C-alpha positions in Angstrom: -2.4 -3.0 -17.2 0.8 -1.2 -18.5 -0.8 2.1 -17.6 -1.8 0.9 -14.2 1.9 0.2 -13.6 2.7 3.8 -14.2 0.0 5.0 -11.9 1.2 2.7 -9.2 4.8 4.0 -9.6 3.6 7.5 -9.0 1.6 6.5 -5.9 4.1 4.2 -4.3 6.3 7.2 -3.3 3.8 7.6 -0.4 4.1 4.0 0.7 6.2 4.9 3.7 3.2 6.8 5.1 1.2 3.6 5.2 3.5 1.5 7.3 2.5 0.6 10.8 3.6 2.7 13.8 7.0 3.4 15.3 8.1 6.5 17.2 11.6 7.9 17.3 12.5 8.9 20.9 15.8 10.3 22.2 16.7 10.6 25.8 15.2 8.9 28.9 11.7 7.6 29.0 9.3 9.6 31.2 8.1 7.8 34.3 5.2 10.2 34.9 1.7 8.8 34.9 -0.4 9.8 31.9 -3.5 11.8 32.8 -6.4 11.1 30.6 -8.0 14.1 29.1 -11.7 14.4 28.2 -12.4 13.6 24.6 -14.1 16.6 22.9 -17.8 15.9 22.0 -18.1 15.5 18.2 -20.8 17.7 16.7 -20.6 16.1 13.3 -18.5 19.0 11.9 -14.7 18.9 11.6 -13.1 21.5 13.9 -9.4 22.1 13.3 -8.7 23.4 16.8 -10.4 20.4 18.5 -8.6 18.0 16.2 -5.2 19.6 16.9 -5.8 19.4 20.7 -6.9 15.8 20.5 -3.9 14.9 18.3 -1.5 16.5 20.8 -3.0 14.6 23.7 -2.7 11.3 21.8 0.9 12.1 20.9 1.8 13.1 24.5 0.3 9.9 25.9 2.0 7.9 23.2 5.5 9.2 24.1 4.9 8.5 27.8 3.6 5.0 27.3 5.9 4.0 24.4 7.3 0.5 24.1 10.1 -1.0 22.1 9.5 -1.3 18.4 9.7 -4.7 16.8 10.6 -3.3 13.4 13.4 -1.0 14.8 14.4 -2.3 18.3 16.5 0.8 19.0 13.4 3.0 18.9 10.0 3.0 20.5 6.5 2.5 19.2 3.5 4.7 20.1 0.5 3.4 22.0 -1.5 3.4 18.8 0.7 0.5 17.7 -0.9 -2.1 19.9 -0.7 -5.1 17.6 -4.4 -5.1 16.8 -3.7 -4.9 13.0 -2.1 -7.9 11.3 1.4 -7.0 10.3 1.8 -4.3 12.9 5.5 -4.3 13.8 5.8 -0.9 15.4 7.0 1.2 12.4 5.8 4.8 12.5 8.8 7.2 12.3 6.6 10.3 12.0 3.9 9.3 14.4 1.2 9.5 11.7 -0.9 7.0 13.6 -1.3 9.3 16.6 -3.2 11.9 14.6 -6.8 12.3 15.8 -9.5 10.4 14.0 -11.2 13.6 12.7 -8.2 14.4 10.6 -9.1 11.9 7.9 -11.1 13.0 4.8 -13.9 10.5 5.9 -14.5 12.6 9.0 -17.3 11.5 11.3 -18.4 8.7 9.0 -15.1 6.8 9.7 -15.5 5.0 13.0 -12.1 3.3 13.1 -8.8 4.6 14.3 -6.3 6.6 12.3 -4.0 3.6 12.2 -6.9 1.7 10.6 -7.3 4.4 8.0 -3.7 4.2 7.0 -4.0 0.4 6.8 -6.8 0.8 4.3 -4.5 3.0 2.2 -1.7 0.6 2.6 -3.7 -2.3 1.3 -5.2 -0.3 -1.5 -1.9 0.9 -2.8 -0.2 -2.4 -2.2 -2.8 -4.2 -4.3 -2.3 -1.7 -7.1 1.4 -2.2 -6.9 1.1 -5.9 -7.3 -0.9 -5.4 -10.4 1.6 -2.9 -11.6 4.4 -5.5 -11.2 2.5 -7.7 -13.7 2.0 -4.7 -15.9 5.7 -4.2 -16.1 6.5 -7.9 -16.8 3.6 -9.3 -18.9 4.0 -7.0 -22.0 7.7 -7.8 -22.4 7.2 -11.6 -21.9 3.8 -12.4 -23.4 3.4 -9.5 -25.8 0.9 -6.7 -26.2 -2.5 -6.2 -27.8 -2.7 -5.6 -31.5 -3.7 -2.2 -32.9 -6.0 -1.3 -35.7 -6.6 1.4 -38.3 -8.7 3.5 -35.9 -6.3 3.4 -32.9 -3.1 3.0 -35.0 -1.3 -0.2 -35.8 1.4 0.4 -33.1 -0.9 2.0 -30.5 -0.4 -0.8 -28.0 3.0 -2.0 -29.1 5.0 -0.3 -26.3 6.4 -2.8 -23.7 7.5 0.0 -21.3 4.6 1.6 -19.3 6.2 5.1 -19.5 6.2 4.9 -23.3 2.7 3.5 -23.4 1.4 6.4 -21.5 2.0 8.7 -24.4 1.4 6.2 -27.2 -2.1 4.7 -26.5 -5.3 6.6 -27.5 -6.7 9.0 -25.0 -10.0 7.1 -24.9 -8.1 4.1 -23.6 -6.7 6.3 -20.8 -10.2 7.5 -20.0 -11.4 3.9 -19.8 -8.8 3.1 -17.2 -9.5 6.2 -15.2 -13.3 5.5 -15.3 -12.7 1.9 -14.1 -10.5 3.1 -11.3 -13.1 5.6 -10.3 -15.8 3.0 -10.2 -13.8 0.7 -8.0 -12.9 3.5 -5.6 -16.5 4.8 -5.4 -17.7 1.3 -4.6 -15.1 0.9 -1.9 -15.9 4.3 -0.4 -19.6 3.5 -0.3 -18.8 0.2 1.4 -16.8 2.0 4.1 -19.7 4.5 4.6 -22.2 1.7 4.8 -20.4 -0.6 7.2 -19.1 2.1 9.5 -17.3 0.7 12.6 -17.9 -2.9 11.3 -15.9 -2.3 8.1 -12.9 -4.6 7.7 -9.8 -3.2 6.0 -9.5 -4.2 2.4 -12.9 -5.9 2.3 -14.0 -6.2 -1.4 -16.9 -8.5 -0.5 -15.1 -11.4 -2.0 -14.2 -14.8 -0.6 -15.7 -16.8 2.2 -18.7 -15.6 4.1 -22.4 -15.4 3.6 -23.6 -13.6 0.5 -20.1 -13.2 -0.9 -18.7 -14.0 -4.3 -16.6 -17.1 -3.6 -16.0 -19.1 -6.8 -13.0 -20.9 -5.3 -15.0 -22.1 -2.3 -12.5 -20.6 0.2 -13.2 -21.7 3.8 -10.2 -20.8 6.1 -10.2 -21.2 9.8 -9.7 -18.0 11.8 -6.0 -18.8 12.3 -5.5 -19.6 8.6 -7.4 -16.4 7.6 -5.1 -14.3 9.8 -2.1 -15.9 8.2 -3.4 -15.0 4.8 -3.9 -11.4 5.9 -0.3 -11.3 7.0 0.9 -12.8 3.8 -1.0 -10.2 1.8 0.3 -7.2 3.7 3.8 -8.4 3.3 3.3 -8.8 -0.4 1.8 -5.4 -0.6 4.8 -3.8 1.1 7.2 -5.7 -1.1 5.3 -4.8 -4.3 5.3 -1.1 -3.4 9.0 -1.1 -3.0 9.5 -3.3 -6.0 7.5 -1.2 -8.4 9.3 1.9 -7.3 12.6 0.2 -8.0 11.4 -0.9 -11.4 10.2 2.6 -12.4 13.4 4.2 -11.2 15.6 1.6 -13.0 13.6 1.9 -16.3 13.7 5.7 -16.1 17.4 5.7 -15.4 18.5 3.1 -18.0 16.0 3.6 -20.7 15.6 -0.1 -21.0 12.5 -2.2 -20.2 12.6 -4.4 -17.1 12.3 -7.6 -19.1 15.1 -6.4 -21.4 17.3 -5.7 -18.4 16.7 -9.1 -16.9 17.4 -10.8 -20.2 20.7 -9.0 -20.6 21.7 -9.8 -17.0 21.0 -13.5 -17.6 22.9 -13.5 -20.9 25.9 -12.1 -19.2 26.1 -15.1 -16.8 28.3 -17.8 -18.4 28.2 -21.3 -17.1 32.0 -21.5 -17.0 32.2 -18.4 -14.8 29.6 -19.7 -12.4 31.4 -23.0 -12.0 34.7 -21.4 -11.6 33.5 -19.2 -8.8 31.8 -22.0 -6.9 28.3 -21.0 -7.9 28.6 -17.3 -7.4 28.0 -15.1 -10.4 30.4 -12.4 -9.5 
């Protein structure tokens, strides 16, 4: 888990790429009508020229039909930010969602929109980041695994993920990489199999026929949508949080739990009472 935290810290730098759409527009909005262009017939092979033309057409139409962004009211969101995806608040400063569908590595096998592709990436990285938060906190609070003569007595004693990366045996690292690869391959095959019917982040768990549902979850459509919104918010918060933890640990040289402990110890009851409840 500690190593997973380090992996997530490296990945979270791309988190901004997975936020939902917003376009930065300066000047007056165009009142000209948008002329729909014919969509190139897909031959099953990726064509860079066709993809670039299609992306340009989508971007032009997006600028012409832009609407105010909820995330940043002083800017406008592209047409690809239509509120279909839960948690879509019109944030896409680089118009990534307007790229043509064929630009994704899944190519013709991915039947969703580019925005949906980025949502899949956002959920995946967000879930890793949430596990990484635990990886940063659990070793320092609950302890680490014991070592042995083969691995070394102190092989798993590091409470800081960055230290653990160079301290644990290489076979342990290979186990983590193999487990991650298995999960990703299973997810990729699920996307290929379900095609246009694939639901972002679907791990075949929870309510539904033929699914693993040990907790007997049975939400209404409204409750399920609310849970989806909660998850995407937690994912975004975790991606920012794990980045902050990694930078803080790297800058100070102290573990996160150690930093929190020192901060709490510096707060004296008399000081808090004297300042009316404010610890500064």
